[in-house]
N, C-alpha and C positions, 0 to 999 in steps of 0.2 A: 504494499499500500504506500503510494507516494503522498506524503503529508504536504500541507501548504505552510505549515509553521512548526513551532518547536514540539508540539504535541502530536500524537498519532491520530489525527482526525483530519478530515477536509470538509469544506463547504461545497455543496452541489445545488444546482438550480432544478427545480421541478419542471419537467418538460410536459408532463401530462398528468392526469388524475383530477381529484376534486378540488385540491388547494387547501391552504391553511390561512389562519387569521391569529393575530396576536392582540386583538381588540375585542374579544368575546363580550365583555362587559359593557361595551358601548351601546349595545342594543337595549339595555335597560333605560338609558337616557333617551333613546329614540322612542321607546315605548311611552315614556313619560311625556315627551314632546307631543305625541299623538294624542294620548289620554287628556292631557290638559287643554287641547285646543291650540296649542302654540303655533302649530304649522298653519292651520286654517286662519288664525288671527294674523299671521304674517301675510298670507294671500290677500286678506281684506285690507290691511292697513299700509302695506309697503308696496308701491306701484311704480317704482322706477322703470320696470321692464314690462309693464302692462302693455299688451298689443304688439310687442317687438318679437323678433325671432331670437332663437338661441336660448340661453339660460334664463330660467325664472328668477324672481326675487327669492322665492323660498330656497331654491337650490343653492344660490350664492349665500344667503344669510345662514341658513342651517348648516352648511359645510363649514363656515367659519366658527359657528358656535361649537361644532363638534371638534374642530381643530383646536380650540382652547382647551377642551376637556381631555383630549388625549396627550396634550403637553406640547403641541406646536406653538411656536411664537413668531413666526414670520410667514408672509404669504407663500413663499416657495415651499414651505412644509406641506402644502396642500397635496403635492405630489406623493407624499408618504401615504396619505389617505387613499389616493387612487390606486397605489400599488397593492393594497390590501384588499383581497377579493372578498373576504368575509364582511368588511366594513361596506364595500360597495354594494353587496347584496342587501344588507340591513338597511343601508340608506335608501336604495330603491324601493324596498317595502314601505318605508316610512312615507316616502313621497307619493306612492300609489294608494295608500290607504284611504278608503272612502271615496276614491274617484270613480265616477261612472264610465261606461265605455265611451261615451261622448267626450268626456273630460280626458281620457287617455288618448283619444285620436287628436284632440286639440293640441295636446302636448307634443305628440309626434310631428304635427304640422309646423311647429316652430323651427324645425330643422330641414333644411334643403337636402342635405346628405344624411346618410345613416350616422346616428349619434355613437361616437366611439368612447366616450368617457362618461363616468358616473357623477363626478364632481367637476366643477369649472377648473380650468387650468389657471396657473398663476397670473398669466397676462390677462385672462377674462376677469379675474378677481380685481386686478388693479383698474381695469375699465370700468367695472361696476362700482367700485368705491369712488371713483371719480365723479360719479353721478350725485354724490352727497355733498359735493363742494360747490359753493356759490362764489364764483369769481367777483360778482357785483358787489358782494358784501365786503371784500378786501379793499375796494376803493373808498369804502366809508371811514376807514381808520384814520385817526389823527395822531400825529406824533406827541408822545408824552402822555397820552390819555388811555385810560383802561377802556377796552372795547370788546363787546361780546357779539360776534356775528350772529344774525338771526338764524333760528333753526329753520332748515328747509323741510319740504313735505316729507322727504324720505326719512330724515331723523325723527320727525314728528310720528311717522309710522311705526318706527321701532319703539318709541316711548308708549304708543297705545298698545302695541302687542305686550310689552312689558307690564302695562297696567291690567290687561286681560289675564296674564299669567298670575299675577299677585292675586287677583280675585279667585283664580282657581284654587291657589294655596289656602286662602282664607275660607273658602268653601268646605274644605277638608280639615282645616286645623284652625278652629275659631279663636281669635284673639280680639277682645273687646277694647283693649288698650293698644294704642300705637305710640310708642316712644320714638321719636324721630331724632337721630343723632345727625347733626349737620357739620360736615368738616370737608376741608380740601386736602388734596394730596399732590404732592410735586412728582411729576414723571420727568426725569431728567432725559435729555436727548442732546445729540450733536447736530440736529437738523439746522441748516443755516437759516431757515425761515422762522424757526422758534424765537421767542423773545426771552429776554433776561428776567430771572425771578429774584426774589429778595435775598437768596443765598448765594447770588453771584455766578450762576451758570444758566445756560439755556434750559428751558423747560416748558412743559404745559402743566397747568393746574386744574384738573377736574374737580368740580364740587359736588360732593355725593350726599344724599339723604338716605340713611340706613334706618330700617325699622328694626329695632332691637329685639322685640318679642319673637318675630318670625325669622329674623336673620337674613332679610332681603333688602335689596337696594330698590327703593320705590321711585327714586328720581336721580338723575345725574345730569350735570351740565359741563360739557367740556370746554375749557378756557385757556387762554394764552398764559404764559407764565408770569407776565407782568400785572395780571389782574388781581388786586387784593382779594383775600378769601372771603371777606365780609361784603364784597361789592354786590349790590342789589339782592341781598339775602332775603329781604322780605318777599320779593317777587317769587324767588326759588321756593321759599316755604309754602306760599299760596299754590304754587304748581304742584308741589309734593303732596299737599293736602287734597288736591283734586285727584291724585293718583290712588288714594286710599279706597279700598273696596267697601262694599256693604258689610255691616256687621260691626264696624269700629264705632265705639260709643264715646271713648275718651282719647284725646290727643295730648301728648306731652312732648316737650322739645329740649334738647340739650345742646349746648354749643360752647366753644372756647370764647376767648375774648374777641374774635372776629365778629362774633354775634352781638357784641355789646353796642347796640345801636337802638336809640330811644324810639324810633319809629317801628322797629321790629318788636321791641318789648311792648309797645303800647298795642300793636295789632294782636300779639298773643294775649294780652290781658283784657282785650275787649270781649264783650259777651255776645254782641249781635252782628258782628261783621263777617261771619262765616258759619257754615253748616254745623261744625263741631263745637261752637260755643267758645268758652274761655280755654285757652291752652296754658297748661301748667309748663313753667320753664325754670331752668337753671342755666345761667350763663356766666362764664368768667367775666369779671369786670376789670376795667383798668385801674391799676394801682397809681392814682395820681397823687401829687402833694396834698391835695384836700382830703383824699381818702386816707392817706397816712396819718394826717392830723387827727382824723376821727378815730382811727384805730388806736392812736397814742392816748387818747382819752379814756379808753377802756380800762376799768380798775383790774387789778390782779386777780381779785376773787371771781371776776366774771369770766375768765378764761377756762375753758374745759379740755380735758385731755381728749384727743382724737384717737380713736382705735381703729384697727383694721382687722379684717378677717383672715384667719389662717386657713389652710387647705381643708380643715375638717368643719369649718363654719364658726369656730370660736373666735372670740374678740381678744386681740393682743394689743397692749399699750404701745403707742409710738411716741417720738419726741415732739410731735405736732400738737398744737392746741387750736381751738376754735372759739369764736366769740361773736355774739350779735353787735352790730356796729350801727350807730345813730348817725345816718348819712344821707343827705339829699343833694344830688348833683345839680350844678347850676342850670343845666339844660332843662330840667324839669321843675325847678324850685322857684320860678319866677311867678307861678300862678297858684292860687289857693285850690284851684280845681285840678291841678296836676296830678298824676298818678303817684301812688305810694308803693314802693317796693321794699323788700327786705334784703338787707345787706349782711353777709357773714364773712368774717375774716378768718384767715388760717395763717398761723405763724410758726415758724420752725427755727430754733436756735442754731446758728451756724457753728460748726466746729472751728477750733482755733486753726488758723492758716499760717503757713510759714511766711514771715516777713523778712525779706532781704534788707541789708543795711542801706539806708537811704530811700527806701520804699515806704511812703507813708500810706496809711489806710485810705486816704482821700483819692489817692492815685489809683486804686483798684477799680476795675470795671467788671461788674457781674452781669450775667445774662438774665438776671431777674431782679425784681425789686427788692430792696432791703431797708431796714430802719434800725435805729439804736434805741434801746430802753434799758435804763439801769445798767449801763456799760455792756449790754449784751446785744449782739447784732443778730437780727432775725430775718429770714426770708419771709416775705409777705405776699400772700394771694388773697383774692377776693372773689366772692360769688354773689350775684344778684338773683333773686327769685321772687316769684309770687305765690310760693307754697308755704304751708304752715307746718310742715313736718318738723320733727325734732332735728336739731343741727347735725348730730351724729349720722342719723338715717339720710338726711338730705345730702351731706358731703359724700357719703359712701355711695349713694345713687348716682351722683353727678360724676364721681370718678369711675364708675362703670363704663362711661363713654370712652375714656381713654383706652381701655383694655380691648374691648370687643371690636369697636369700629376701626381702630388702628390696625387690629389683626386683619379685618375685612380688606383694608387697603393693602396690606402685605400680600394677601392671597391674590388681589387683582393684578398687581405688578409683578410678583414673582412666580406664583403657581400658574396663573393664567397669562395671557399675552398682552395685558395692559401695559406692561413696562417696556414694551419694544413697538414703538409706532411705526407704520409702514411707509410714511410719505412726508413730504414737506408741506402739503396742502392741509389746511385746517379741517375742512369738511371731511376729507378722507380719513384723517385721525380720529375725528369725532365719531364717525360711523364705526370704525374699528373699536373704539372704546365702548360704544353701546352694544356692539355684538359680544364683547367680552362680559359686559353686565349681564346679558342674557344667559350666557353660559354659567356666570357666577350664580344667578338666581336659580337655574335649572338644577345645578349641583346641590345648592342649599335646600331645595324643595325635595330632592331624592332623600337627602339625609333626615329632614324633618318628618316627611309624610311616610317614608318607607323604611330606611335603615334603623331609625331609632335613636334614642338620646345618646347612647354610647359613640354615635358617629358624628354628632352635631358639630363638634369642634375638631374633628379629624382634618388635617390638610390634605391637599390634592396629592401629595406624595404617597400617603397611605391609601387613599381611594384608588389611585392607579395601580399600585402594587397588589391590592387585595382584590379589586373588582374589575377594573377596565382591562388590564393587561393579563387576561387569562387565554392561553392558547387553545385552539379548537380546530378540528378538521371540518370543512365545509361540504355538505352533502346536499345536492339539488336533485330531486327526484319527483316526477309527476307534479310539477309546479309547487312542491313543498320544499321549503328551505330548512335544513337542520344544521346545528353546530354542535359537533360531537366532541365531547370532552374525553380526557383519559379515564380508564376505568378506576373507580375509586376516589376520583378527584372530589374533595368536599365542596368545591365551588358549584357542583352541579346542582345540588338540593338548594343551596343558597340562592342561586340564579332563578331557579323555578319558583322559589318562594317569593323573591322580590317581584318578578313578573305578575305573579298572581295578586300580590298585594297592590300593585300599580293599576291592574284591571279592576280592582275593587273600589278605587277612588271615584268620588262623584265628580262628573264634568260640570264645568260652569253652566248654570242655567242660561238659556238665551235671553238676550236683552238685558 
C-alpha cells in the first residue's frame, strides 16, 4: 500500500455510490425553518428576485443562514455546502416542501438551462447582496456627522421575517415579560470604506436589541463605526417594541450609559404613548461633577454592602457598596412638572496603586470616574431607574445585561459570520449581518424549544460537535431520502427525537 503521508493510510475520492455527508444534524435546522414558517415568510417579505430568472430570494437567504450554522464565515465557503451531497438533498427537500406542482413548474421556468447547483455560487451571492445596497443613500452623508442610511425594502423584508419567527417562538414558549437589552457592538474591519470608531480603528457598529427571557434578537440596526451607540436610540426602541409578538404583557429595558437620554427615559416612563404602557428601565447614568457632589452628601450609614451570587445561587459579600442618591439633573429640574427618577450610586474602594517618584495622584488618568472621601479613592458608577425594587435586586438585575447580551455579541462575531463582513458596501454588509441574526435566532429557538435548558447556553462549538457534524451515508430510493448512521451511533435516537419534537411544535396562526 502506497501511503500519502507519514501514516499507513491514504485518501480516495468516491467515484460512484450513494455518497456521504458530514452535516447530518443540519437537517434539524431545516426542519425547524419549515415548521416555523420561516421559509414561507421569506417568500412573502423579501422580494429582490421576484419575477426574475435564476435564484430565488429564499434560496439565497436560506443558504447563507445555513452557512452561518455550519461554520462558514465568508461567501466563498458556500462552495463547501454545494460539495456536500447530503446537505444539498436536505436543502432541496426544505425548498420544495409545501410546493404545488404548479409552483414546482414555475421554479423550473426560472432557468433557461438545466439547473446544475443546489445553492447559489459565490458570484451569485455577491450579486444578490448588492441588491440590498442603496447607492443614493451614500450621497446623503455629510462629513463629521453621524448618519444611518435608510433601510431599503430588502432589509425591511428580513426584519419582517425575523418578526414572524419570533412570533412562532412565543407561540410555543410563552413569555409575558420582554426585557429588552439594548447595546451596540463593534465589528472591526480593514475595509477602506469603513469609518473610524471611538477606539481608533475602522469598524461598523450594529445596534442590537436582545430579548433576555427568550434569548432572541428582536431588532438590529447596522451602523457605521462613527455613529454613537446612543444615536437615535428612542426610535430604535420604538421599532423593537413593534417587533414583539402577541402575548407580551410587560416590557422592560436595560441599557448602559449610551441610553442616558432624557427623551428616551421620558418615553419609557410615559403611560399612554405606546401599546405596552409604562416601560420599567434601568440605565447607566453619567457620573458628572453634580452627580459626584450628590454622592458625597450620602452619609456613611446609608451605604449598603452589595452582594453577588455564586454558582450555587448564594449571596457573597463584595467590596462594593450602594446607596440611594438625592439627585435631579439640570435637564429635567427646571420644571415642577418634570419627571422624577430614582438614582442609585455604586462605589468601590480602589486598591493602593504603585506610585513612581515624581508622579502625583492628580496626574493619573483612569478609564472610569473616581472620587475621594475620607482619604479613600472610590470608583463611582450610577444607575437611573423608574422601578421601586430593593437596591440589591435592582443592581443585580441590571448587571445581568452585561453577561448575557455581551455573550450574544460574542456568538454573533466569533461563532457565526458576523465578525467577517463580505464587502465595502454598507447595504451588502447590513444584509449579511441580518442573515447572521436569522441564523442566531434559529439556533436559539432550537435550543429553547427542542434541546432543553441544558443546551441553552452552549456555544456553537459544542452544537457543531454534538449535533451538526454527524457523518452519515445518503440513500435515495423510490423518491425517499435517508441518512444512514453507523450502527449503534447514539446520535440516531437523539436525531429522531429532535425531529419528532419539532414536528409537534405549533405553527404560527395565520394573520
